[in-house]
Backbone bond lengths (Angstrom), bond angles and torsions (degrees), N, CA, C in turn:
res aa  C-N    CA-C-N  psi(-1)  N-CA   C-N-CA  omega(-1)  CA-C   N-CA-C  phi
1 M - - - 1.441 - - 1.520 111.40 -
2 D 1.342 116.76 -24.66 1.460 119.68 175.38 1.520 110.18 -63.34
3 Q 1.338 115.50 -37.33 1.459 119.88 179.14 1.529 109.94 -63.33
4 L 1.321 117.53 -42.46 1.466 120.46 177.53 1.520 110.63 -59.79
5 K 1.322 115.60 -43.29 1.468 120.52 -179.43 1.532 110.49 -61.23
6 Q 1.327 116.55 -42.39 1.472 120.78 178.91 1.523 110.96 -64.37
7 I 1.326 116.30 -43.37 1.468 120.48 -179.07 1.528 109.99 -64.92
8 I 1.301 116.71 -43.44 1.472 120.41 179.87 1.526 110.41 -63.63
9 S 1.318 116.95 -42.11 1.477 120.64 178.16 1.522 110.89 -63.15
10 L 1.326 116.48 -44.90 1.467 120.80 178.85 1.527 110.40 -62.66
11 G 1.321 117.06 -42.82 1.459 121.04 178.72 1.522 112.05 -62.26
12 Q 1.325 116.66 -40.82 1.473 120.48 177.49 1.523 110.92 -64.35
13 L 1.342 115.84 -40.35 1.461 120.24 177.53 1.528 110.50 -60.95
14 I 1.326 116.60 -44.68 1.470 121.09 178.67 1.525 110.18 -62.13
15 Y 1.318 116.16 -45.46 1.467 120.15 179.07 1.529 110.95 -57.91
16 N 1.320 116.61 -45.17 1.470 120.74 179.44 1.527 111.19 -65.34
17 Q 1.335 117.41 -41.83 1.474 120.36 178.44 1.518 110.78 -63.24
18 C 1.318 116.52 -38.50 1.467 119.79 -179.95 1.525 110.79 -63.93
19 G 1.309 116.47 -34.44 1.468 120.10 178.06 1.513 112.62 -69.07
20 E 1.329 116.76 -24.40 1.464 121.49 -178.13 1.530 113.01 -97.42
21 M 1.316 118.13 -4.48 1.462 122.25 -175.97 1.529 110.47 -63.24
22 K 1.333 115.96 134.62 1.464 120.69 -177.98 1.524 111.82 -93.96
23 Y 1.323 117.81 -26.50 1.458 121.73 -175.70 1.524 108.96 -115.30
24 C 1.294 116.54 144.64 1.473 122.91 -177.22 1.524 110.38 52.43
25 R 1.302 114.18 49.60 1.470 120.58 -175.35 1.524 113.60 -58.40
26 K 1.329 116.29 -44.89 1.464 119.29 -176.40 1.524 111.02 -62.63
27 Q 1.335 116.36 -44.93 1.469 119.36 179.73 1.527 111.06 -64.97
28 C 1.292 115.38 -39.65 1.458 119.78 -177.84 1.527 111.07 -70.76
29 R 1.312 116.16 -40.90 1.475 118.31 178.29 1.520 110.92 -65.22
30 R 1.321 115.88 -37.59 1.468 119.53 177.66 1.529 109.49 -62.24
31 L 1.322 116.30 -43.75 1.463 120.55 176.82 1.529 110.21 -60.07
32 G 1.323 116.65 -45.84 1.459 120.87 179.49 1.521 112.28 -60.42
33 D 1.329 116.53 -42.23 1.466 120.42 178.60 1.526 111.03 -64.60
34 R 1.321 116.57 -39.72 1.469 119.84 178.47 1.528 110.94 -64.56
35 V 1.314 115.27 -44.59 1.471 119.38 179.25 1.527 109.22 -61.73
36 Q 1.318 116.89 -44.98 1.467 121.09 179.18 1.531 110.66 -57.92
37 G 1.324 116.37 -44.26 1.465 120.72 179.20 1.518 112.52 -64.16
38 L 1.314 116.52 -36.59 1.468 120.77 179.43 1.526 111.82 -71.65
39 L 1.316 116.44 -26.28 1.462 119.91 -178.34 1.532 112.88 -76.80
40 Q 1.314 117.42 -26.92 1.469 120.28 -176.19 1.530 112.95 -56.38
41 P 1.334 120.03 -48.73 1.474 118.79 178.01 1.533 112.18 -64.32
42 L 1.316 116.54 -32.92 1.472 118.72 178.32 1.531 110.45 -68.19
43 Q 1.322 117.04 -36.02 1.461 120.14 176.48 1.528 110.44 -65.33
44 M 1.325 117.05 -39.09 1.464 120.29 177.25 1.532 110.29 -64.91
45 L 1.329 116.39 -40.29 1.460 120.61 177.25 1.521 110.42 -62.10
46 Q 1.311 116.01 -42.01 1.467 120.47 178.76 1.532 110.52 -66.03
47 D 1.330 117.14 -37.78 1.462 121.37 -179.91 1.525 112.66 -65.89
48 Q 1.334 116.96 -21.87 1.463 120.62 178.76 1.520 111.44 -67.83
49 G 1.307 115.95 -16.33 1.459 119.46 175.87 1.512 112.33 101.30
50 E 1.318 113.05 -178.07 1.459 120.63 -177.06 1.521 110.48 -66.36
51 R 1.304 115.30 128.66 1.454 121.62 171.66 1.507 106.31 -162.27
52 N 1.292 115.46 148.23 1.459 119.64 -179.33 1.519 108.96 -79.03
53 L 1.313 115.65 122.91 1.452 120.50 178.19 1.522 109.04 -87.40
54 P 1.328 117.17 145.13 1.463 120.07 177.19 1.533 110.92 -59.86
55 S 1.326 115.75 153.87 1.469 120.62 -176.21 1.529 112.26 -60.65
56 Q 1.336 117.61 -33.07 1.465 119.83 178.97 1.525 110.62 -62.94
57 I 1.314 116.66 -38.03 1.471 120.27 -179.89 1.518 110.11 -71.07
58 T 1.335 117.91 -42.10 1.466 119.29 179.47 1.534 110.49 -65.67
59 T 1.324 117.00 -34.09 1.467 120.03 176.16 1.531 110.42 -65.31
60 A 1.330 116.39 -44.24 1.471 120.01 178.00 1.530 110.49 -65.04
61 L 1.319 116.87 -36.55 1.465 120.04 176.69 1.525 110.55 -63.81
62 S 1.322 117.13 -36.92 1.474 120.56 176.97 1.520 110.88 -63.90
63 R 1.333 116.27 -40.87 1.473 119.26 177.41 1.531 110.72 -66.71
64 F 1.309 116.48 -37.22 1.462 120.98 177.46 1.521 109.72 -63.77
65 Q 1.312 116.39 -43.71 1.466 121.06 178.17 1.528 110.24 -62.07
66 A 1.326 117.94 -41.03 1.470 121.43 178.65 1.530 110.59 -63.36
67 A 1.329 117.04 -39.56 1.468 120.16 178.16 1.528 110.56 -66.07
68 L 1.331 116.89 -38.10 1.461 120.14 177.05 1.527 110.87 -66.41
69 E 1.327 117.46 -38.80 1.464 120.68 178.17 1.520 110.41 -64.73
70 E 1.337 115.97 -38.42 1.467 119.50 176.08 1.531 110.33 -63.63
71 A 1.316 116.97 -40.50 1.469 120.91 177.95 1.523 110.26 -61.75
72 K 1.323 116.65 -43.41 1.465 120.69 179.77 1.530 110.74 -62.80
73 E 1.321 117.23 -43.80 1.472 120.59 177.93 1.523 110.82 -59.95
74 R 1.314 115.62 -42.35 1.466 120.31 -179.32 1.536 110.26 -64.35
75 I 1.315 115.79 -42.48 1.470 119.84 178.73 1.522 109.81 -63.46
76 D 1.339 116.12 -45.38 1.467 119.93 179.04 1.524 110.79 -60.11
77 K 1.323 116.06 -41.94 1.465 120.28 -177.97 1.528 111.37 -65.22
78 F 1.321 116.93 -41.47 1.453 119.98 -174.43 1.525 113.61 -96.77
79 S 1.297 116.67 9.67 1.462 117.53 176.10 1.521 110.72 -80.11
80 N 1.302 116.55 -10.16 1.464 119.39 177.79 1.529 108.71 -103.98
81 K 1.303 115.78 136.08 1.461 122.73 -171.24 1.519 113.42 -61.04
82 S 1.316 118.94 -39.27 1.470 119.86 -176.38 1.534 110.69 -66.12
83 N 1.327 118.48 -38.88 1.466 120.03 177.38 1.526 110.82 -66.97
84 M 1.296 117.39 -37.79 1.461 121.47 179.75 1.523 109.74 -65.81
85 Q 1.320 117.41 -42.46 1.463 120.10 178.94 1.521 110.57 -65.60
86 K 1.332 118.03 -41.21 1.470 121.20 178.03 1.525 110.32 -59.67
87 F 1.315 116.65 -43.32 1.452 121.59 -178.71 1.524 110.87 -63.45
88 L 1.318 116.06 -48.22 1.460 120.10 -176.38 1.528 112.62 -71.09
89 T 1.319 117.58 -32.16 1.465 119.97 -178.27 1.524 112.48 -86.41
90 A 1.312 119.13 -11.63 1.462 121.82 -179.49 1.526 112.01 -80.00
91 G 1.324 116.76 1.50 1.455 120.13 177.00 1.525 112.98 85.66
92 H 1.316 116.40 11.23 1.465 119.22 177.41 1.521 109.34 -71.67
93 D 1.315 114.48 163.42 1.456 120.25 172.77 1.522 107.44 -59.17
94 S 1.297 116.89 142.04 1.465 119.35 -175.82 1.532 113.06 -79.80
95 I 1.332 117.33 2.81 1.463 119.97 176.49 1.525 107.05 -87.20
96 V 1.322 115.32 102.25 1.452 122.67 -172.89 1.526 112.15 -67.12
97 F 1.332 117.25 -39.92 1.454 120.95 -173.68 1.538 112.68 -109.82
98 G 1.323 116.94 22.77 1.472 121.19 -177.27 1.516 113.01 -56.46
99 G 1.332 117.02 -50.91 1.460 120.76 -179.58 1.520 112.66 -64.03
100 V 1.312 115.56 -39.61 1.464 120.56 179.74 1.529 109.82 -65.45
101 N 1.326 116.51 -45.30 1.463 120.00 179.41 1.527 111.47 -60.88
102 Q 1.322 115.97 -41.71 1.464 119.79 179.78 1.529 110.82 -65.09
103 R 1.302 116.61 -43.81 1.467 120.74 179.51 1.530 110.91 -64.33
104 L 1.318 117.30 -43.35 1.464 120.63 176.10 1.529 110.97 -59.76
105 S 1.311 116.45 -40.41 1.454 120.87 179.92 1.533 110.99 -63.14
106 Y 1.318 117.55 -46.89 1.470 121.28 179.82 1.526 111.58 -62.64
107 V 1.308 115.89 -46.58 1.463 120.31 -178.65 1.523 109.85 -64.59
108 W 1.329 116.33 -40.37 1.455 118.47 -179.07 1.524 111.65 -66.02
109 E 1.331 117.45 -39.84 1.467 120.31 177.60 1.524 110.36 -59.55
110 E 1.327 116.63 -45.10 1.460 120.99 179.28 1.532 110.44 -62.24
111 L 1.305 116.68 -48.83 1.459 121.28 -178.37 1.532 110.94 -63.11
112 S 1.309 116.58 -41.69 1.453 121.07 -179.99 1.527 111.13 -60.94
113 L 1.324 116.91 -45.75 1.463 120.65 178.61 1.527 111.32 -63.26
114 L 1.307 116.54 -43.21 1.467 119.83 179.88 1.527 111.44 -63.76
115 L 1.329 116.88 -40.63 1.462 120.23 177.94 1.527 111.06 -65.69
116 Q 1.331 116.95 -37.37 1.464 119.97 177.95 1.527 110.89 -64.74
117 V 1.323 116.38 -43.75 1.465 120.41 178.83 1.522 110.22 -63.49
118 D 1.320 116.82 -43.21 1.460 120.81 179.15 1.527 110.50 -62.54
119 Q 1.314 117.23 -43.89 1.467 121.35 178.41 1.519 110.21 -63.18
120 W 1.324 117.23 -42.05 1.459 121.17 179.16 1.525 110.24 -61.79
121 R 1.325 116.24 -41.97 1.462 120.71 179.01 1.520 111.45 -59.41
122 H 1.328 116.19 -40.92 1.463 120.57 -178.35 1.524 112.63 -74.82
123 T 1.323 118.09 -25.26 1.456 120.36 -176.53 1.521 113.21 -111.12
124 S 1.328 118.88 1.67 1.467 120.36 -175.38 1.526 111.78 -60.17
125 G 1.325 118.07 -30.82 1.453 120.39 176.76 1.512 112.60 -72.76
126 L 1.322 116.60 -17.56 1.462 121.00 -178.39 1.521 112.91 -102.28
127 S 1.323 116.60 -9.52 1.460 118.13 -172.32 1.523 111.22 -72.39
128 P 1.332 116.18 138.96 1.464 119.64 179.55 1.515 110.53 -70.18
129 G 1.275 114.95 164.66 1.448 119.88 179.12 1.507 109.15 144.77
130 A 1.317 114.53 -151.90 1.450 120.07 -177.21 1.524 111.28 -59.06
131 S 1.326 117.63 -37.09 1.462 119.65 -177.99 1.530 111.02 -64.63
132 W 1.325 118.49 -37.34 1.466 120.65 177.92 1.523 109.83 -66.32
133 Q 1.335 116.35 -41.31 1.459 119.46 179.52 1.522 110.25 -63.74
134 Q 1.311 117.42 -41.08 1.459 121.01 177.80 1.520 111.09 -64.45
135 E 1.331 116.74 -42.92 1.466 120.30 178.18 1.521 110.94 -63.36
136 D 1.339 117.12 -41.76 1.464 120.98 178.57 1.530 110.75 -62.31
137 Q 1.326 116.67 -42.29 1.467 121.34 179.19 1.526 110.39 -63.53
138 Q 1.323 116.58 -43.63 1.458 121.43 179.18 1.535 110.65 -64.06
139 D 1.330 117.24 -42.48 1.460 120.87 177.85 1.527 110.78 -61.69
140 A 1.323 117.41 -43.71 1.462 121.35 -179.86 1.523 111.13 -62.52
141 E 1.324 117.01 -41.15 1.466 121.96 178.64 1.530 110.84 -63.71
142 E 1.331 116.59 -44.72 1.456 120.36 179.21 1.528 111.19 -65.74
143 D 1.319 117.83 -38.27 1.466 121.19 177.10 1.524 110.58 -65.43
144 R 1.340 117.40 -40.06 1.464 121.49 179.08 1.526 110.27 -62.39
145 K 1.335 117.02 -44.73 1.465 121.12 178.10 1.522 111.36 -62.52
146 A 1.319 116.44 -41.04 1.459 119.98 179.37 1.525 110.64 -64.67
147 L 1.323 117.83 -40.15 1.468 121.16 177.88 1.521 111.46 -66.47
148 Q 1.323 116.76 -38.46 1.459 119.55 176.97 1.525 110.30 -63.54
149 G 1.321 116.34 -40.52 1.454 120.47 176.88 1.516 111.19 -62.56
150 L 1.308 118.22 -41.32 1.466 122.21 178.38 1.524 111.38 -66.49
151 S 1.320 117.69 -39.06 1.463 119.13 -178.84 1.521 110.36 -66.28
152 G 1.319 119.24 -33.24 1.460 122.30 174.93 1.513 110.63 -65.95
153 I 1.321 118.26 -40.97 1.464 122.77 177.94 1.524 109.44 -64.98
154 C 1.322 116.99 -41.57 1.468 121.17 -178.77 1.524 110.17 -61.66
155 Q 1.334 118.21 -40.70 1.449 120.61 -179.61 1.522 110.57 -64.63
156 R 1.331 117.95 -46.12 1.467 121.48 -179.49 1.520 110.25 -64.25
157 D 1.348 117.57 -44.28 1.456 121.15 -176.80 1.523 112.03 -69.23
158 S 1.322 117.97 -31.10 1.462 119.12 -178.19 1.522 110.97 -71.24
159 E 1.326 117.52 -19.86 1.450 121.14 177.91 1.526 111.18 -77.78
160 F 1.323 116.27 -20.12 1.461 120.49 179.89 1.524 109.25 -76.43
161 Q 1.347 116.30 123.16 1.462 120.25 178.26 1.512 108.42 -134.55
162 T 1.273 115.49 148.49 1.464 120.85 178.51 1.517 109.33 -110.03
163 S 1.314 117.32 69.15 1.460 120.77 -178.09 1.530 111.78 -101.22
164 E 1.331 118.43 10.42 1.446 121.75 -176.47 1.512 112.23 -70.88
165 W 1.299 117.96 -30.65 1.470 120.41 -175.95 1.513 109.29 -81.65
166 S 1.299 114.65 129.16 1.465 118.46 179.62 1.518 109.89 -77.33
167 G 1.270 115.89 139.59 1.448 121.52 177.91 1.517 114.60 82.57
168 V 1.341 118.88 -9.44 1.469 121.62 178.84 1.522 106.60 -101.32
169 P 1.313 116.49 129.18 1.464 117.97 -179.98 1.534 110.82 -58.88
170 A 1.295 117.06 146.02 1.465 122.01 179.50 1.522 108.98 -70.01
171 M 1.317 115.65 140.06 1.468 121.49 179.77 1.514 108.40 -127.90
172 R 1.275 116.43 147.43 1.460 119.57 173.80 1.521 109.34 -135.41
173 L 1.306 115.19 156.33 1.466 121.70 -176.68 1.519 109.38 -89.72
174 Q 1.299 116.56 127.70 1.464 123.33 172.71 1.523 106.16 -116.79
175 P 1.341 119.40 98.58 1.466 121.30 -172.14 1.526 114.61 -55.12
176 A 1.296 117.93 -38.84 1.451 118.73 -176.89 1.524 112.25 -80.11
177 C 1.328 117.50 -24.24 1.453 119.98 -173.29 1.527 113.41 -114.09
178 G 1.288 119.64 -12.97 1.452 121.27 -176.82 1.521 110.17 100.25
179 W 1.339 117.23 -160.12 1.466 123.17 -178.74 1.512 109.42 -81.05
180 V 1.299 115.18 140.54 1.465 120.62 178.67 1.524 107.22 -124.57
181 M 1.336 117.20 130.77 1.470 122.08 177.75 1.517 108.42 -86.53
182 R 1.375 117.19 140.64 1.458 119.87 174.40 1.480 109.92 -121.50
């Protein structure tokens, strides 16, 4: 969970830096918005509390953190006007954060799939489907047997009467309803 906290902090820092960027504002804001969107599920995961994440997820989180660090380096590098002018005049593609965006996209797809599989693993016993229908059928059968057993007891008990005492009204046992006076 410490790793999640670090990634979320780094992502927030990137988002804030993107808002303050003076050059290539649109590209930087788009990057910041993407990072912000990617952080929301991680914040929800962190809010779920302490739990050990599978090694595949922690590995993907490490790659995500590395992509965020690359984004931060790129922002730091291009936050100064002379570096931005050198980049744009050197004949490079004018998409400043293209590689970073692509890497974030790949890492996020991997992490998203791993989180879905992990969530499915934890809830597969609870998921509706054929297993719920089978459980419902089994419960109904067991309830029917229990009711049949009770109806047999009710018949035997209703035959029991205490009419031996003179002057005392006869009473019989009704298991489902209690004592009934006759």
